[in-house]
GURODO-234256 format. One record per residue: residue number from 1; residue in three letters; x, z, y of N, C-alpha, C in turn. Coordinates in Angstrom, 2 decimals. Each point is the difference from the previous one (the first is absolute). Layout:
 num residuo    n_px    n_pz    n_py   ca_px   ca_pz   ca_py    c_px    c_pz    c_py
 NUM     ALA       X       Z       Y       X       Z       Y       X       Z       Y
...
This chain:
 num residuo    n_px    n_pz    n_py   ca_px   ca_pz   ca_py    c_px    c_pz    c_py
   1     MET  -45.93   26.54   22.09    1.08   -0.75    0.62   -0.60   -0.86    1.05
   2     ILE    0.69   -0.18    1.09   -0.49   -0.77    1.12    0.46   -1.44   -0.22
   3     ARG   -0.98   -0.91    0.04    0.31   -1.45   -0.22    0.48   -0.59    1.31
   4     VAL    1.14   -0.70   -0.08    0.57   -0.69    1.13    0.29   -1.45   -0.45
   5     ASP   -0.74   -0.91    0.66    0.20   -1.44   -0.34    1.05   -0.67    0.90
   6     THR    0.08    0.39    1.20    0.87   -0.60    1.00    0.72    1.05    0.77
   7     VAL    1.32   -0.18    0.30    0.78    0.90    0.74    0.48   -0.70    1.22
   8     TRP   -0.29    0.57    1.20    0.41   -0.56    1.26    1.02    0.88    0.66
   9     LEU    0.98   -0.56    0.67    1.04    0.74    0.69   -0.06   -0.38    1.47
  10     ALA   -0.08    1.02    0.87    0.01   -0.22    1.44    1.46    0.18    0.46
  11     VAL    0.45   -0.97    0.80    1.40    0.02    0.48    0.20    1.03    1.11
  12     ASP   -0.93    0.11    0.95    0.14    0.90    1.10   -0.12    1.45   -0.44
  13     PRO    0.79    0.89    0.56   -0.01    1.42   -0.44   -1.28    0.72    0.39
  14     LEU   -0.30    1.05   -0.76   -1.15    0.86    0.22    0.50    1.38    0.28
  15     ASP   -0.59    0.73    0.91    0.34    1.39    0.25   -0.48    0.80   -1.24
  16     MET    0.93    0.69   -0.61   -0.32    0.73   -1.24   -0.90    1.20    0.26
  17     ARG   -0.29    0.37    1.21   -0.97    1.06    0.25   -1.43   -0.52   -0.14
  18     ALA   -0.20   -1.30   -0.18   -1.30   -0.59   -0.12   -0.71    0.52   -1.27
  19     GLY   -1.23    0.35    0.23   -0.82    0.44   -1.16   -0.80   -1.14   -0.56
  20     THR   -0.94    0.29   -0.83   -0.81   -1.00   -0.66   -0.75   -0.91    1.01
  21     GLU   -0.61    0.60    1.01   -0.79   -0.84    0.93    0.90   -0.87    0.82
  22     SER    1.16    0.55    0.47    0.89   -0.85    0.80    0.62   -1.08   -0.82
  23     ALA    0.37    0.28   -1.20    0.60   -1.00   -0.95   -1.03   -1.09   -0.29
  24     LEU   -1.26    0.38   -0.22   -1.05   -0.96   -0.23   -0.20   -0.88    1.22
  25     ALA   -0.04    0.59    1.14   -0.13   -0.81    1.25    1.18   -0.97    0.15
  26     ARG    1.19    0.37   -0.39    1.15   -0.86    0.07   -0.11   -1.14   -1.02
  27     VAL   -0.53    0.32   -1.19   -0.20   -1.04   -0.99   -1.00   -1.08    0.51
  28     VAL   -1.08    0.47    0.59   -1.03   -0.97    0.54    0.61   -0.82    1.13
  29     HIS    0.83    0.64    0.83    0.66   -0.72    1.13    1.01   -1.03   -0.51
  30     VAL    0.81    0.36   -0.92    1.10   -0.86   -0.53   -0.52   -1.06   -0.94
  31     PHE   -0.86    0.43   -0.97   -0.43   -0.91   -1.08   -1.39   -0.59    0.21
  32     GLY   -0.71    0.47    1.01   -1.31   -0.53    0.25   -1.14    0.77   -0.63
  33     ALA    0.28    0.63   -1.17   -1.03    0.79   -0.72    0.74    0.76   -1.12
  34     ALA   -0.64    1.03   -0.51    0.50    0.70   -1.15   -0.85   -0.42   -1.20
  35     TRP    0.56   -0.82   -0.86   -0.77   -0.59   -1.13    0.08    0.91   -1.22
  36     PRO   -1.05    0.04   -0.77   -0.02    0.81   -1.22    1.15   -0.43   -0.97
  37     HIS    0.59    0.97   -0.63    1.07   -0.21   -1.02    1.23   -0.66    0.63
  38     HIS    0.24    0.25    1.25    1.20   -0.44    0.68    0.77    1.24    0.45
  39     ALA    1.36   -0.10   -0.03    0.88    1.08    0.47    0.73   -0.53    1.25
  40     TYR    0.23    0.87    0.96    0.60   -0.39    1.24    1.19    0.93    0.24
  41     LEU    1.19   -0.53    0.14    1.18    0.81    0.15    0.56   -0.07    1.42
  42     PHE    0.47    1.17    0.47    0.62    0.13    1.34    1.25    0.87   -0.14
  43     ALA    0.95   -0.21    0.81    1.16    0.88    0.06    0.21    0.47    1.40
  44     ASN    0.80    1.05    0.19    0.35    0.46    1.32    1.19   -0.80    0.55
  45     ARG    0.43    0.23    1.20    1.09   -0.76    0.64    1.28    0.12   -0.78
  46     ARG    0.33    1.10   -0.56    1.26    0.19   -0.71   -0.11   -0.50   -1.45
  47     ALA   -1.17   -0.37   -0.46   -0.27   -0.51   -1.33    0.39    0.96   -1.10
  48     ASN   -0.04    1.31    0.29    0.24    0.96   -1.07   -1.34    0.68   -0.46
  49     ARG   -1.08   -0.35    0.64   -1.33    0.48   -0.39   -0.96   -1.14   -0.07
  50     MET   -0.94    0.09   -0.94   -0.98   -1.06   -0.20   -1.37    0.63   -0.20
  51     LYS   -1.06   -0.66    0.52   -1.34    0.41   -0.29   -0.73   -1.17   -0.61
  52     VAL   -0.87    0.29   -0.97   -0.77   -1.02   -0.69   -1.52    0.42    0.15
  53     LEU   -0.76   -0.94    0.52   -1.44    0.21    0.07   -0.65   -0.94   -1.05
  54     VAL   -0.83    0.55   -0.85   -0.66   -0.79   -1.04   -1.50    0.18    0.16
  55     HIS   -0.71   -1.17    0.02   -1.45    0.02    0.03   -0.45   -0.21   -1.46
  56     ASP   -0.63    0.98   -0.57   -0.38   -0.08   -1.44   -1.38   -0.54   -0.24
  57     GLY   -0.67   -0.50    1.06   -1.33   -0.51   -0.16   -1.07    0.98    0.43
  58     VAL    0.35    1.28    0.03   -0.94    1.05    0.38    0.46    0.71    1.27
  59     GLY    1.31    0.25    0.08    0.61    0.71    1.10    1.46   -0.42    0.13
  60     VAL    0.74    0.76    0.77    1.46   -0.34    0.15    0.85    1.16   -0.41
  61     TRP    1.17   -0.31   -0.50    1.01    0.93   -0.39    1.22   -0.20    0.88
  62     LEU    0.71    1.05    0.40    1.21   -0.12    0.81    1.02    0.80   -0.71
  63     ALA    1.13   -0.65   -0.38    1.13    0.68   -0.65    1.26   -0.20    0.86
  64     ALA    0.92    0.92   -0.12    1.24   -0.09    0.71    1.19    0.15   -0.97
  65     ARG    1.13   -0.67    0.37    1.19    0.12   -0.83    1.18    0.10    0.98
  66     ARG    0.92    0.93   -0.30    1.19    0.20    0.85    1.23   -0.10   -0.91
  67     LEU    1.01   -0.74    0.42    1.23   -0.08   -0.72    0.92    1.16    0.53
  68     ASN    0.62    0.75   -0.89    0.90    1.05    0.40    1.31   -0.57    0.58
  69     SER    0.40   -1.16   -0.43    1.12   -0.68    0.61   -0.16   -1.53   -0.09
  70     GLY    0.57   -0.68    0.93   -0.13   -1.45    0.03   -1.27   -0.42    0.72
  71     LYS   -0.34   -1.30   -0.12   -1.14   -0.57    0.65   -0.77   -0.91   -0.96
  72     PHE   -1.25   -0.20    0.32   -0.76   -1.06   -0.72    0.51   -1.34    0.57
  73     VAL    0.02   -1.01   -0.84    0.42   -1.35    0.47   -1.25   -0.56    0.62
  74     TRP   -0.02   -0.03    1.35   -1.20   -0.41    0.75    0.33   -1.27    0.81
  75     PRO   -0.78   -1.03   -0.06    0.25   -1.24    0.78   -0.10    0.28    1.50
  76     ARG    0.70   -0.76    0.78   -0.06    0.16    1.47   -0.78   -1.17    0.60
  77     ASP    0.26   -1.18   -0.39   -0.66   -1.21    0.62   -0.65   -0.81   -1.11
  78     ALA   -1.22    0.39   -0.35   -0.69   -0.71   -1.05   -1.36   -0.51    0.41
  79     GLY   -0.28   -0.04    1.30   -1.27   -0.45    0.47   -1.12    1.03   -0.03
  80     GLY    0.31    1.24   -0.13   -1.03    1.04    0.10   -0.42    0.64   -1.31
  81     THR   -0.27   -0.80   -1.03   -0.46    0.57   -1.26    0.56   -0.87   -1.18
  82     LEU    0.09    0.60   -1.15    0.45   -0.64   -1.23   -0.86    0.51   -1.19
  83     THR   -0.13   -0.78   -1.00   -0.60    0.46   -1.26    1.12    0.27   -0.96
  84     LEU   -0.19    1.00   -0.87    1.02    0.35   -0.99   -0.62   -0.08   -1.40
  85     SER    0.87   -0.36   -0.96   -0.40    0.03   -1.39    0.12    1.43   -0.52
  86     ARG   -0.46    0.29   -1.16    0.11    1.35   -0.60    1.47    0.36   -0.18
  87     ALA    0.82   -0.93   -0.54    1.41    0.27   -0.15    0.72    0.32    1.27
  88     GLN   -0.36   -0.76    1.10    0.57    0.26    1.32   -0.43    1.37    0.51
  89     LEU   -1.24    0.37   -0.18   -0.46    1.34    0.40    0.76    1.08   -0.71
  90     ASP    0.14   -0.14   -1.31    0.72    1.00   -0.79    1.45    0.17    0.49
  91     ALA    0.63   -1.13    0.35    1.37    0.10    0.54    0.04    0.61    1.38
  92     LEU   -0.95   -0.38    0.84   -0.10    0.52    1.38   -0.08    1.52    0.02
  93     VAL   -0.92    0.58   -0.78   -0.22    1.45    0.04    1.23    0.78   -0.50
  94     LEU    0.87   -0.70   -0.75    1.21    0.64   -0.48    1.16   -0.15    0.96
  95     GLY   -0.24   -0.81    1.10    1.06   -0.28    0.98    0.91   -1.12   -0.45
  96     LEU   -0.38   -0.80   -0.89    0.80   -1.14   -0.53   -0.29   -1.26    0.87
  97     PRO    0.88   -1.01   -0.08   -0.21   -1.22    0.81   -1.06   -0.87   -0.68
  98     TRP   -1.24    0.31    0.32   -1.16   -0.68   -0.62   -0.10   -1.51    0.29
  99     GLN    0.63   -0.47    1.13   -0.09   -1.45    0.31    0.70   -0.84   -1.03
 100     ARG    0.89    0.60   -0.74    0.79   -0.74   -1.02   -0.70   -0.07   -1.34
 101     ILE   -1.17    0.62   -0.14   -0.72    0.00   -1.27   -0.98   -1.13    0.02
 102     GLY    0.12   -0.92   -1.00   -0.93   -1.13   -0.09   -1.26    0.38   -0.69
 103     GLU   -0.89   -0.94   -0.12   -1.31    0.23   -0.62    0.14    0.45   -1.46
 104     ALA    1.05   -0.39   -0.71    0.15    0.33   -1.36    0.89    1.25   -0.15
 105     GLY    0.39    0.66    1.10    0.82    1.20   -0.05    1.50   -0.41   -0.10
 106     VAL    0.29   -1.23    0.23    1.36   -0.49   -0.08    0.62    0.14    1.38
 107     ILE    1.22    0.55    0.08    0.68    0.12    1.32    0.56   -1.32    0.35
 108     THR   -0.25   -0.41    1.24    0.52   -1.33    0.49    0.76    0.25    1.28
 109     LEU    0.78   -0.89    0.41    0.69    0.02    1.28   -0.85   -0.56    1.08
 110     LEU    0.11    0.58    1.23   -0.75   -0.49    1.14    0.77   -1.07    0.69
């Protein structure tokens, strides 16, 4: 199992044709560095596809997810990057409104 301590979300879209090297270059550009045991999430412009780059301490992994219908709930104006909790990540990959999930998994109003 790949250990992930911190999950980062990039607000600006990524071209989904990007491979591992392009995604890693984007992570370094947006986040300053690719840190071990961190995951970096990007979506395309339509927010129906997402790529996740994970640095496991030895190398990098790149995974993709596509929704058959609907969109990922992706922020538009959040200052460039956000950190997510595990509960928020779980909701995001399912296409749920992850911003409403609190630290204890309790749904709150914004």
